[in-house]
C-alpha positions as CSV (number, residue, x, y, z in Angstrom):
1,M,4.1,29.8,-12.1
2,T,2.6,26.9,-10.1
3,D,5.4,24.5,-11.0
4,H,8.2,25.9,-9.3
5,T,7.0,26.5,-6.4
6,K,7.1,22.9,-5.3
7,I,9.6,21.6,-2.6
8,A,11.3,19.0,-4.3
9,M,11.2,15.5,-1.7
10,T,14.9,14.3,-0.3
11,P,16.2,10.8,-0.9
12,R,14.0,9.6,2.2
13,E,11.2,10.6,1.0
14,R,11.0,9.4,-1.8
15,F,12.3,6.1,-1.2
16,M,9.5,6.4,1.6
17,Q,6.6,7.1,-0.4
18,L,8.0,4.8,-3.3
19,A,7.5,1.9,-0.2
20,Q,4.6,3.4,0.7
21,E,2.9,2.7,-2.4
22,Q,4.6,-1.3,-3.6
23,M,3.0,-2.1,0.8
24,S,-0.3,-1.1,-1.0
25,E,0.2,-3.0,-3.4
26,F,1.2,-6.4,-1.7
27,E,-1.8,-5.6,0.7
28,R,-3.8,-5.3,-2.6
29,R,-2.9,-9.1,-3.9
30,E,-3.1,-10.7,-0.8
31,T,-6.3,-9.5,-0.6
32,E,-7.2,-10.7,-3.7
33,F,-5.8,-13.7,-3.1
34,R,-7.1,-14.3,-0.1
35,K,-10.8,-13.8,-1.6
36,K,-10.2,-16.0,-4.6
37,E,-8.7,-19.1,-1.7
38,R,-11.5,-18.6,0.6
39,K,-13.7,-19.2,-2.1
40,E,-11.7,-21.9,-3.6
41,R,-12.1,-23.5,-0.5
42,E,-15.4,-23.0,0.3
43,A,-16.1,-24.6,-3.1
44,A,-13.9,-27.7,-1.7
45,L,-16.2,-27.8,1.6
46,H,-19.4,-27.2,-1.2
47,L,-20.0,-24.3,2.1
48,P,-24.2,-23.8,0.6
49,F,-23.8,-20.2,2.1
50,P,-20.4,-17.9,1.4
51,V,-18.4,-18.0,4.4
52,D,-19.0,-13.9,4.9
53,E,-22.1,-14.5,6.2
54,L,-20.7,-16.3,9.3
55,H,-19.2,-13.5,11.3
């Protein structure tokens, strides 16, 4: 009975939902990439401590 009470999404709402999901996924991948790149630079520079502890 509660299945029929949900209002259908408009095409714009569906588009915005998909855009938000894609942006969230992109941001997650970008964050992971930056972490990996930071660790690689840290290893290449032979830093004795994590860069995160500098701030």
